[in-house]
C-alpha positions, 0 to 999 in steps of 0.5 A: 545070902539070908538074914542072920536073924530074920525074927528081928524083922518079923517081930517088928512087923508083927508089933506094927500089925498089932498096933494097926489092927487094934486101932480098929477096936479103938485103942490109943496105943502107938508102937512106941507105947508098946515097946516102952510097956514091954521094956518096963513090964508095969503092974497088971493094972497099968496100960489098958490100951497097950495091954490090948495091943499086946494081946494082939501080939500074942494072938498073931504069934499063936496064929503064925507059930503055935509053939511060940505061945504054948500058954495061949494054946493051953488056954485056947484048948481049955476053952473048947471043952 
């Protein structure tokens, strides 16, 4: 018997990995900060460290499933030219 929605667990693990990986870069954002940031969707100038963690989330999504982040793929392919 499988999980009804395995993405619930994978999304949580992905965000935790993004928080931990970004700490190597010196960010000061927690998993709670990231969830709160995503829920509130603040203005573009807010939450520098949290935005950096969110960039990790997008990058991990792209690596694991390029179809889940089509804009990332377009941006990446444009950079190759």
